[in-house]
N, C-alpha and C positions, 0 to 999 in steps of 0.2 A: 380430218381438219379442224373438228372440235379440239381433239389432244393437242396438236400444232397450236393451237391458237392459246389453252392453257400452259403451255411450255414457255411459248412468248414473253405471257405475262408473269408468270415468275419469273423470267431471266431479268425482266424489264423491273420486279419489284426489288428484286435481290441487289442489283444494281446501283437502286435508288438511296436504298440503306446499308451499303458498304460504309464500317467506321474508319478503317485503314487504309489511306492511301499513300503511293509514293511522293515522296519530298518536293519533287519534281511537278507532278502531273496530277489527274485523278485516278489514274491506275492502280491497279490493286497491287500491291508489295510482293517481290519476288526474294530479294535477299535484302544481307545490311551491309551497310557498307562498312569493311573492316576499319576503315580511317575515324568518320565522323559518324560512323553507328547508326546513319538515318536509314529506313526502308527505303528500299527506290524499286521500280520495276525493270523488266530485263532491256526495255528498250532505254533507259538512263542508267545501265550498268554496262562494267568491261569484266573479263578478267585479265590478271596480269599475274604474271610468274615473279616468286620473290623465292631465291634458293629452294629452286625447282618446286615450288609448293605455289598451286593452284589459290591465288584469294580473289574477291568482287569487290571492286570499287566503284564508288559513283561517276557521274562524268565530272562532277566539279572537282573531287579532291582527283582524279585523272589528269584533271587539264593541269592544275596548279603541280602536280608532280612533273608533268611534261614540262610548264615551264622552268620549274627549278633546276630539270637536271637542263636545260637548255640554255638559261643563264651560267651554269657551273660549267658547260662545256668551252660555251665563249669565252667566261674569264679566263679558261684555263689557256686557251688557243690563242687570246690576244695577250697572254704572261709570257708565252713562247715566242710571240714574234715579237714583243716589245725586246726581248732577250735575244732575237738575232738580229735587231736591230742595232742593239747597243751595241754588240761584236762588231757587225758590219761599219759602224759608225769608228771604231776602235782601230779598226785594220784599215778604213780609209787613212785616219789621221795617220797613221804609221807610216802607209804609202805615201804620202804627202811631202812627209817630213824624210821619210828615205831617198824621192824623188829632188828634193831640194837639195840633200845634201851630196846625191849625184851630180846636181848640175854646179855643184859650188866647185866638186872636184874635175868636172868635164874646165869649168872655167880655168882653175891651176893648171892642168895638163896644158891648156890652148897657154898659157903666160908661159910655161916652161919651153914650150917649142917655138915660140915667139924669141927667144935668147938662144935657141942651139946655136943660130948662124955664127955667133960672136963670141964660143967655146970651142976649143982646140977638138982636133979627132976623138984625142981620147976622152976627154972630160963628154965629147958629145955622144962617143960608143956608152958611157957607164949612164951618161942620161935615157938614151936610147931604150937599156937594158931595165933602167928602175920604170921608164915609161912601159916597157912591156910588162913588168910587173903589176904597172898600176890597171893595163887595161886589161889584164886579165881578171884583177879582181873586180874590175866593172861589170865587165860579162857575166862573171859570177853571181855579183848583185844583181844585173838583168835578168837571169833566169832566178833569179828567188825574188825578182818585182814580179817576172811574168805570172810565178807560182802564187803569189800573194793577188794578184790581178784575177788567175784562174778559179782562186779559192774565194773569194770576192763575187765573183759571177754566178757559184754555185751557191753563194748565199744567199742571192738575189733571186735564184731560180725559188727554193727551197720558199724563200719571202711571198712571193710571188702564187706559190702553188697556197701557203696559209691563204692567203688574200683571198683566192678564190674560192675555198673551202668554207671563209670565214659569210663570204657574200653570200653562197649557197645555205648555208646557216643562218641567213635572216631570212632569203627567198621561204625555206620550208616554213619558218617561223609564220611570215605571213601568211602563206596559204593554209598554215592548223588556224589564224585568225579568221581567215575569209571560210571556210570549213565551218568554223564555231558559228558565226555569223549566220549562215544559211540555218545549222541543226536549230538554234535559236528561231529563227524564224518560221519553219516547218512546227514546234513545238507551238509558239505563239497559235500557228492555223490550225491545230490537232485541239488545243484548247479551247477555240471558238466553237469551233466543230461541235466539241463535248458538251459545251454550253446550251448550242442549237437544239440539241437533243436532248440535252434533259428539260429543256423548256419545251420542246415538242409532247416529251411524255407525261409534265406536267398536266399542260393544257387538252392533251387529248382527252378524246370521249370512246371508253370502251363497248364495246361491241354489242352487251348486253345495255348498254343502255341506251345506246343509239336505239334497239328495239323496244323499249318501252316509250318511246318519243316521236317514235313514225307513227305518222298517220295512219288511218285505216284502208286508205287508197294503194297507199306503198305498199301495205304489206299482200293487200289481195293481187296487186300487179305483180311482184314478186313471187309467191309460195302458195297461196290459197288457204285451202285447211290441208296440204299436205306436212307431216311433221320430217320427214327426210328434205323436203324442201325448205324448211326453218333452218333445221342445222347448216343445210347450206348456205342462208341467209346467213348466219351469226359469220360463215370464215371469208364470205365477200366483204360485209362491213365492215372486218378489219383490214380487209384489204383496202376498201376507200377511207377509210380513217388516215391509213398510211398517205392518201390522197387528198387528206383534208375538204370529203367531200362527205354530204349527209342528206338524208332525206331526199325528198324529188331532186335532188341535183344529180342524183346516180342515173335517171333516167333522160 
């Protein structure tokens, strides 16, 4: 029990006299950030791979790198989306122009058909052949229009997919922010807890000091003239110290 008590005191002494600490907490540093070169503990550092080589980086630099990567990916996706939209608008304008031309041609055909009754059979036959050619061309143009519309629909599908991906990235960024706030909250709680422990360490009374200030009655009640009981008492005093009790309050 005496050995255990001395070991605990040595640990407390070493903890109180550490000079080097983590840049973000009071823990002993385990690593050095490859980016900012600050000393950090294991809790505030992480391992990353660059060119198949493991490096250690602090949480702050890691968070900054992740933000920059997400920003670059978002800008790239937005650029692609803008390009897709620009092409879609160009195709749409072309389709509208083609549709207007088709309407003009259809109107011209209707006017020609209205005049067929006044023409002779020969002229009517010639006009019919001409109309057939025009209708055939119109059918081909309609097929082309249908193909362009299908292409436009595919482009719209690509745009919808890109938009969903962008929304997913936004959601991931929000989740990262929530996780960072949680880590900050835990760090603050741990810092407060460490401060309380240090304050208790400074204001606590050592077992040897308690033995000196105990009244005679308490000493007689506990161990009398037995040296073994005295050693046991020292160990029990350490336990009572943790419970913030001294002298007669033990009884």
